[in-house]
C-alpha positions in Angstrom: 206.7 160.9 193.0 209.6 162.5 194.7 210.8 159.1 195.9 210.8 157.5 192.4 212.4 160.6 190.9 215.2 160.4 193.5 215.8 156.8 192.5 216.6 157.9 189.0 218.8 160.8 190.1 220.9 158.5 192.3 221.4 155.6 189.9 224.9 156.7 189.0 226.1 156.5 192.5 224.1 153.5 193.8 224.3 151.0 191.0 226.7 149.3 188.6 225.7 149.4 185.0 223.9 146.1 185.2 221.3 147.5 187.6 221.1 150.8 185.6 220.2 148.8 182.5 217.5 147.0 184.5 215.8 150.2 185.7 216.0 151.7 182.3 214.2 148.7 180.8 211.4 149.1 183.5 210.7 152.7 182.6 210.9 152.3 178.8 208.5 149.4 178.4 204.7 149.9 178.0 202.5 148.9 181.0 200.9 145.9 179.3 202.8 142.7 178.5 202.0 140.8 175.4 203.6 137.5 176.6 201.3 134.7 177.6 203.5 132.0 179.3 203.8 131.5 183.1 206.7 132.8 185.1 209.7 132.0 183.0 212.5 130.0 184.6 214.8 132.1 182.5 213.7 135.7 183.0 214.8 138.4 180.6 218.0 140.0 181.9 220.4 142.4 180.3 223.7 141.1 179.2 226.5 141.9 181.7 229.2 144.3 180.7 232.2 142.7 179.2 234.5 144.0 181.9 232.6 142.0 184.6 233.8 138.5 185.6 231.7 135.6 186.7 232.1 134.8 190.4 233.8 131.6 191.4 232.1 129.5 194.0 234.7 130.5 196.6 234.1 134.2 195.8 230.4 133.7 196.0 230.6 131.9 199.4 232.9 134.7 200.7 230.5 137.4 199.5 227.5 135.6 201.1 229.3 135.2 204.4 230.1 138.9 204.4 226.5 139.8 203.6 225.2 137.5 206.3 227.5 139.0 208.9 226.5 142.6 207.7 222.8 141.8 208.1 223.3 140.3 211.6 225.3 143.4 212.6 222.7 145.7 211.0 225.4 147.2 208.9 223.2 148.4 206.0 225.9 150.2 204.1 228.2 147.1 204.1 225.3 144.8 203.1 224.4 147.1 200.2 228.0 147.2 199.1 228.2 143.4 198.9 224.9 143.3 197.0 226.4 145.7 194.4 229.4 143.4 194.1 227.0 140.5 193.3 225.2 142.7 190.7 228.5 143.8 189.1 229.2 140.1 188.5 225.6 139.5 187.2 225.0 137.2 190.1 222.8 137.0 193.2 223.2 135.6 196.7 221.2 132.5 197.7 217.4 132.9 198.0 217.1 133.1 201.9 219.9 135.6 202.1 218.6 137.7 199.2 215.1 138.0 200.8 216.7 138.8 204.2 218.5 141.7 202.6 215.4 143.2 200.9 213.4 142.7 204.1 216.1 144.5 206.1 216.1 147.4 203.7 212.3 147.5 203.8 212.0 147.6 207.6 209.9 150.6 208.7 210.5 152.4 212.0 208.6 155.7 212.8 211.0 158.6 212.9 213.8 156.7 211.1 215.8 159.3 209.2 217.4 156.7 206.9 214.1 155.2 205.8 213.8 156.9 202.4 217.4 155.9 201.6 216.8 152.3 202.6 213.5 152.1 200.7 215.3 153.4 197.5 217.8 150.5 197.9 215.0 148.0 198.6 213.1 149.1 195.5 216.2 148.9 193.3 217.2 145.5 194.6 213.7 144.1 194.3 213.3 145.4 190.8 216.7 144.0 189.8 215.8 140.5 191.2 212.4 140.6 189.3 214.3 141.4 186.1 217.0 138.8 186.6 215.4 135.9 188.4 211.9 136.6 189.9 211.5 133.1 191.3 214.1 134.1 194.0 211.8 136.8 195.4 209.5 135.6 198.1 205.9 137.0 198.1 206.2 137.8 201.7 209.3 139.9 201.0 207.6 141.8 198.3 204.6 142.6 200.5 206.8 143.8 203.3 208.4 146.2 200.9 205.0 147.4 199.7 203.7 147.9 203.2 206.7 150.0 204.0 206.1 152.1 200.9 202.5 152.6 201.9 203.6 153.8 205.4 206.1 156.1 203.7 203.4 157.4 201.3 205.5 156.3 198.3 202.8 155.5 195.8 204.8 156.2 192.6 207.6 153.7 193.5 205.0 151.1 194.4 203.3 151.5 191.1 206.7 151.2 189.3 207.3 148.0 191.2 203.9 146.6 190.1 204.7 147.6 186.5 208.0 145.7 186.8 206.2 142.6 188.1 203.8 142.6 185.1 206.5 143.2 182.5 208.6 140.3 183.9 205.6 138.0 184.4 206.1 137.8 188.1 202.5 137.2 189.0 201.8 137.6 192.7 198.3 136.9 193.9 196.3 140.1 193.7 194.8 139.8 197.2 198.3 140.1 198.7 199.1 143.5 197.2 196.1 144.9 195.4 194.5 146.7 198.4 197.9 148.2 199.4 198.1 149.8 196.0 194.5 151.0 196.2 195.2 152.6 199.6 198.4 154.3 198.4 196.7 155.7 195.2 193.7 156.9 197.2 195.9 158.6 199.8 197.9 160.2 197.0 194.7 161.4 195.3 195.2 159.5 192.2 193.0 156.4 191.8 193.3 156.9 188.0 196.8 155.4 188.4 195.3 152.3 190.0 192.8 151.9 187.1 195.8 150.9 184.9 196.8 148.3 187.4 193.3 147.0 187.6 193.0 146.7 183.8 196.3 144.8 183.6 195.3 142.5 186.4 192.1 141.7 184.7 193.9 141.0 181.4 196.3 138.6 183.1 193.5 136.9 185.0 191.5 136.4 181.8 194.3 135.7 179.2 196.5 133.6 181.5 193.5 132.0 183.2 195.0 132.8 186.6 192.2 133.0 189.1 194.5 134.4 191.8 195.2 137.5 189.7 191.5 138.5 189.7 190.7 141.8 191.4 188.1 141.6 194.1 185.0 143.8 194.7 187.0 146.4 196.7 189.5 146.8 193.9 186.8 146.8 191.2 184.9 149.6 193.0 188.2 151.6 193.3 188.6 151.3 189.5 185.0 152.4 189.0 185.5 155.3 191.3 188.5 156.4 189.3 186.5 156.1 186.0 183.4 157.8 187.4 184.6 160.4 189.9 188.0 161.3 188.6 188.2 160.5 184.9 184.5 160.8 184.2 184.8 158.3 181.4 181.6 156.3 180.6 183.5 154.0 178.2 186.1 153.1 180.9 183.5 152.7 183.6 181.4 150.3 181.5 184.5 148.4 180.6 185.1 147.9 184.3 181.6 146.5 184.7 182.1 144.2 181.8 185.4 142.9 183.4 183.6 142.3 186.6 180.9 140.3 184.8 183.6 138.2 183.0 185.5 137.6 186.3 182.3 136.8 188.3 182.6 139.8 190.6 179.2 140.8 191.8 178.6 144.6 192.1 177.3 146.1 195.3 175.5 149.4 196.2 178.7 151.3 195.8 179.3 150.0 192.3 175.9 151.2 191.2 176.4 154.4 193.1 179.5 155.3 191.1 177.7 154.7 187.8 174.7 156.7 189.1 177.0 159.6 189.8 178.6 159.5 186.3 175.3 159.2 184.5 173.8 162.0 186.5 176.9 164.1 186.0 176.5 163.6 182.2 172.8 164.3 182.3 171.9 160.8 181.0 168.5 160.4 182.6 167.7 157.3 180.6 170.8 155.6 181.7 169.9 156.5 185.3 166.5 154.9 184.9 168.0 151.8 183.4 170.5 151.6 186.2 167.7 151.7 188.8 165.8 149.0 187.0 168.8 146.8 186.8 169.2 147.0 190.6 165.9 145.2 191.3 167.5 141.8 190.8 170.2 142.3 193.4 168.0 142.5 196.5 169.7 145.6 198.0 168.1 146.6 201.3 168.6 150.3 200.6 169.3 152.6 197.6 170.6 155.4 199.8 174.1 155.2 198.3 172.9 155.3 194.8 170.6 158.2 195.4 173.4 160.1 197.3 175.6 159.7 194.2 172.9 160.8 191.9 172.4 163.9 193.9 176.1 164.6 193.8 176.2 164.1 190.0 173.2 166.4 189.4 174.6 169.1 191.7 177.9 169.0 189.8 175.9 169.3 186.5 173.8 172.2 187.9 170.5 170.3 187.4 168.9 171.2 190.7 165.4 170.3 189.6 166.6 166.7 189.2 168.2 166.9 192.7 164.8 167.7 194.1 163.2 164.9 192.1 165.7 162.4 193.5 165.1 163.5 197.1 161.3 163.3 196.7 161.5 160.0 194.8 163.7 158.5 197.6 161.0 159.3 200.2 158.6 157.0 198.3 160.9 154.0 199.0 162.0 152.5 202.3 163.0 154.7 205.2 166.6 153.9 204.6 166.5 155.2 201.0 166.3 158.8 202.1 168.6 158.7 205.2 171.3 160.8 203.5 174.5 161.8 205.2 175.7 165.3 206.2 178.1 165.3 203.3 175.3 164.8 200.8 173.2 167.6 202.3 176.1 170.0 202.4 176.8 169.4 198.7 173.1 169.8 197.9 172.7 173.0 199.9 175.9 174.5 198.5 174.6 173.9 195.0 171.3 175.6 195.7 172.8 178.6 197.5 175.5 179.2 194.9 172.8 179.2 192.2 170.7 181.6 194.3 167.8 179.0 194.5 166.9 179.4 198.2 163.2 179.5 197.4 163.5 176.2 195.5 165.4 174.8 198.5 162.6 175.7 200.9 160.0 174.3 198.5 161.9 171.1 198.6 161.8 171.0 202.4 158.0 171.6 202.4 157.2 169.0 199.7 159.5 166.5 201.4 157.8 166.9 204.7 154.4 166.1 203.0 155.9 162.7 202.0 157.7 161.9 205.2 156.1 159.3 207.6 154.7 160.6 210.9 157.2 158.2 212.6 160.2 159.9 211.0 162.5 161.2 213.7 163.2 164.9 213.6 166.9 164.5 213.0 166.3 162.0 210.2 164.0 164.4 208.2 165.0 166.2 205.0 164.3 169.5 206.7 166.7 168.8 209.4 169.4 167.7 206.9 169.1 170.8 204.8 168.9 173.3 207.6 171.7 171.5 209.5 173.9 171.8 206.3 173.0 175.5 206.1 174.3 176.0 209.6 177.5 173.9 208.9 178.2 176.0 205.8 177.7 179.3 207.7 174.5 180.1 205.8 171.7 181.5 208.0 169.3 178.8 208.9 166.9 181.5 210.2 166.6 182.8 206.6 165.3 179.4 205.6 162.6 179.7 208.3 161.7 183.2 207.1 161.3 182.0 203.6 159.2 179.0 204.8 156.9 181.4 206.6 156.7 183.6 203.5 155.6 180.5 201.5 153.1 179.6 204.2 154.5 176.1 204.4 155.8 173.8 207.1 158.9 171.6 207.1 158.5 169.7 210.4 160.1 170.1 213.7 163.5 169.1 212.3 164.0 172.5 210.6 164.2 174.2 214.0 166.5 171.8 215.8 169.8 172.7 214.0 169.3 176.4 214.6 168.5 175.9 218.2 171.6 173.6 218.6 173.7 176.3 217.0 172.3 178.9 219.4 173.2 176.6 222.3 176.8 176.2 221.1 177.2 179.9 220.5 175.6 180.8 223.9 172.9 182.8 222.1 170.3 181.6 224.7 168.1 184.7 224.5 167.7 184.2 220.7 167.0 180.5 221.3 164.3 181.3 223.8 162.7 183.8 221.4 162.7 181.2 218.7 161.2 178.6 221.0 158.4 181.0 221.8 157.7 181.5 218.1 157.7 177.8 217.6 155.2 177.2 220.4 153.0 180.0 219.2 152.8 178.3 215.8 151.5 175.1 217.5 154.7 173.0 217.1 156.1 171.0 220.0 159.8 170.6 220.5 161.2 167.3 221.8 162.3 166.9 225.4 166.0 166.6 224.4 166.0 170.0 222.7 164.5 171.6 225.7 167.0 170.0 228.0 169.9 171.2 225.9 168.6 174.8 225.7 167.9 174.9 229.4 171.4 173.5 230.2 173.0 176.1 227.9 171.1 178.9 229.5 172.0 177.8 233.0 175.7 177.5 232.0 175.6 181.1 230.7 173.7 182.1 233.9 170.9 183.3 231.7 168.3 182.4 234.3 165.4 184.3 232.7 165.8 182.2 229.5 166.1 179.0 231.5 162.9 179.7 233.5 161.0 180.9 230.4 162.0 177.7 228.5 160.9 175.5 231.5 157.6 177.4 231.6 157.1 176.7 227.9 158.1 173.1 228.4 155.4 172.7 231.1 152.8 173.9 228.7 153.5 171.0 226.4 152.6 167.3 226.8 156.1 166.4 227.8 156.1 164.2 230.9 159.8 164.2 231.6 160.3 167.5 233.4 162.5 166.3 236.3 165.8 166.5 234.6 165.5 170.1 233.5 163.9 171.0 236.9 167.0 169.6 238.7 169.3 171.4 236.2 167.7 174.7 237.1 167.7 174.1 240.8 171.3 172.9 240.9 172.5 175.9 238.9 170.6 178.4 241.1 172.0 176.7 244.2 175.6 176.7 243.0 175.3 180.4 242.0 173.6 181.4 245.3 170.3 182.5 243.9 167.9 181.3 246.6 165.3 183.9 245.9 164.9 182.5 242.3 164.9 179.0 243.7 162.0 179.9 246.0 160.0 181.6 243.3 160.7 178.7 240.9 159.6 176.0 243.4 156.4 178.0 244.2 155.6 178.1 240.5 156.0 174.4 239.9 154.9 173.1 243.3 151.5 171.8 242.1 152.8 170.2 238.9 152.8 166.4 239.4 155.4 166.0 236.7 158.0 167.8 238.8 157.4 166.2 242.3 158.7 168.9 244.6 159.9 167.4 247.8 161.2 168.5 251.2 164.8 168.4 250.1 164.0 171.1 247.5 162.8 173.4 250.3 165.9 172.4 252.3 168.1 173.5 249.5 166.5 176.9 249.4 166.7 177.3 253.2 170.3 176.2 253.2 171.2 178.8 250.4 169.5 181.6 252.3 171.2 180.6 255.6 174.6 180.3 253.9 174.4 183.8 252.5 173.2 185.2 255.9 169.7 186.0 254.8 168.1 184.5 257.9 164.7 186.3 257.6 164.3 184.8 254.1 165.3 181.4 255.4 162.8 181.6 258.3 160.1 182.8 255.9 160.8 179.9 253.6 160.7 177.5 256.5 157.2 178.8 257.5 156.1 178.5 253.8 157.4 175.0 253.7 155.4 174.1 256.8 152.3 175.8 255.4 152.4 173.8 252.2 152.6 170.7 254.5 156.2 169.7 253.5 157.7 168.0 256.5 161.0 169.6 257.7 163.7 167.1 258.6 167.0 167.2 260.4 168.7 168.9 257.5 166.1 171.7 257.6 166.9 172.4 261.3 170.6 172.0 260.9 170.7 174.7 258.1 168.7 177.1 260.3 170.7 176.5 263.4 174.0 176.9 261.6 172.7 180.1 260.0 171.6 181.6 263.4 175.0 180.7 265.0 176.8 182.4 262.1 174.7 185.5 262.7 174.9 185.1 266.5 171.1 185.1 266.8 171.0 182.5 269.5 167.5 183.4 270.8 166.2 182.2 267.4 167.6 178.8 268.2 165.5 178.8 271.4 162.4 179.5 269.3 163.4 176.9 266.8 163.7 174.3 269.6 160.1 175.0 270.7 158.9 174.5 267.1 160.9 171.3 267.0 159.3 170.0 270.2 155.8 171.0 269.1 156.2 169.0 265.9 157.4 166.1 267.9 160.3 165.7 265.5 162.9 163.0 265.9 166.1 164.1 267.6 169.4 162.5 266.4 173.0 163.0 267.5 173.9 165.6 264.9 170.9 167.7 265.6 171.3 167.5 269.4 174.9 168.5 269.0 173.9 171.6 266.9 171.2 172.7 269.3 173.4 172.3 272.4 176.4 174.1 270.8 174.2 177.1 269.8 172.4 177.2 273.2 175.5 177.0 275.3 177.2 179.8 273.2 174.1 181.9 273.6 173.8 181.3 277.4 170.4 179.7 277.2 171.1 177.0 279.7 167.5 176.2 280.6 166.7 175.3 276.9 170.1 173.5 276.8 169.1 171.3 279.8 165.8 170.5 277.9 167.9 169.2 275.0 170.1 167.2 277.4 167.1 165.6 279.1 165.7 164.7 275.7 169.0 163.1 274.8 169.0 161.1 278.0 165.4 160.0 277.3 166.3 158.8 273.8 169.7 157.4 274.9 171.6 159.8 272.6 175.3 160.1 273.7 176.3 163.7 274.5 180.0 164.6 275.1 179.7 166.8 278.2 183.5 167.5 278.1 183.0 169.2 274.8 180.3 171.5 276.2 182.4 172.2 279.3 185.1 173.5 276.9 182.5 175.5 275.0 181.1 177.0 278.2 184.6 178.0 279.4 185.3 179.7 276.1 182.1 181.7 276.1 181.4 182.5 279.8 183.2 185.8 279.7 180.7 187.1 277.2 177.6 186.0 279.2 177.7 188.7 281.9 177.1 186.2 284.7 177.5 188.6 287.7 174.6 190.7 286.4 172.7 187.5 285.8 173.0 186.5 289.4 171.5 189.7 290.7 168.6 190.0 288.3 167.2 186.5 287.4 167.4 183.7 290.0 165.7 181.2 287.7 168.4 181.6 285.1 171.0 181.1 287.8 169.3 177.8 288.6 169.6 176.7 285.0 173.2 177.8 284.9 174.1 175.9 288.0 172.3 172.8 286.7 174.3 173.0 283.5 177.6 173.5 285.4 176.8 170.5 287.6 176.1 168.5 284.5 179.5 169.3 282.9 181.3 168.8 286.2 182.0 172.4 287.3 181.5 173.4 290.9 178.9 176.1 291.6 
């Protein structure tokens, strides 16, 4: 509206009197045209002022040359000045040049500060051409201008241009521009303005017998939406339906939906019934859109009993009939809550659940939709559950899911866990995805008690997929260095075949203990692992060796080597390297030589130069002089090792 108003304000400075008279004639005429002939070769144009002179051919050629050069040079001001000179002489440049000018003025570039000014000029020049000689204006040029108006959110000027087109019998095929006008009016919040365009297009299509002016289904539904949702006019809405019938435009689910809203809004139950009956012959797969609109209409009217009737009635049809969207449920819930009809809302949930199929997914149920809307609107979903318990009814598992999801998002994991316990005690089983989400949220918050309680509850159900949540808990505990909880958790679930505890789970616990320096716990876990007949592997031994080295408990590595030998475990390069490094640092050369012999037997390469360097670095801490005096056997092992690394004894 600002743009079209600014056109009027700037007429004095932008246009000669000829153009001013043209725009005045546009604004003063009624929207409908009473003429019935095709595009007139001699369009109605105002008489030029007496002071203006007709251009000679030489002058016209000169003006056209200047205009062509201005457009090539993108000199918009000069081009506009030349156009004004043509208008002052009640003349126009040739058709290609004229369309080039309007297209240039209509060009849209994001962030272009001169756009509004150029669009004003484009509008004025197009309107002037339509008034003077519309046959000169190419359809493509007009559409370019309208598209730029849409991008600039200039609905009012676009409507004024359409008005000018109709008044001057410049009939452009509706499918070229109709949807642009619909989009602009919808974005501007005023489809009622499009209704006038629709009505005039229908009149022209019927009276002039011009098929190409017929509005299509999209445009017809936009007009219906204006009549039903904005104007709330039954007479206008039914006139749109009549026009559609005359033009052969078949209504769809949305068409019936708009009428359903209006009839429900006006409390016309008989009309609603007639509408439902008339839908039978159209073969619609679903009546969801119609029922959603009915619900909206009854909510607006305040007839909440009828809202409940529509919901329950929809459940007796196909599954799609009752699959309402979040917007519908939010509107419904808001109506009940504002009317303080929470008890009725809960009764609706209970009655709906009785009609729902056993195969209905929890997030597709009426209970889910209503409670989810409560959560979205900031109304306590828990109060719905409390009221349901008070009524002694049941609304299906779906009523719990939105509340639990909200608890997850808000990190209220303790409350979620408490609710899950209540749900389980009532004999209801949650789905696996809900459990997974709750456990993940608990672990993220480091609420391990809730996570473990939820998993324990999950195990008591018939859910077979426990592995995902088991790994979530184990990973979280490992990352947060809680091996004692890991050990207790694994012990608890070890016999559950749905979990499948394996050696790597025990390895993770041992690794966590060793990494935190808790070697006694690590050793205890190792023994427990062996007792439960889980086979330790190279990773088990590596974790223990590295832990002992970090704590400088080298004798424990000697003990571990004996265990390793007794189990006849397979030695590999990494494990041999870890054993040797620890034993050389600790001065246990006899055991080190056993490892070396095993490596030679298994043809595992050992870098003796590396252990020579290790020995040289650590020998000062080994108290070798005392060793020589006290234990000759150890001296033999020491000499054997020194010979092996190439040191003289």
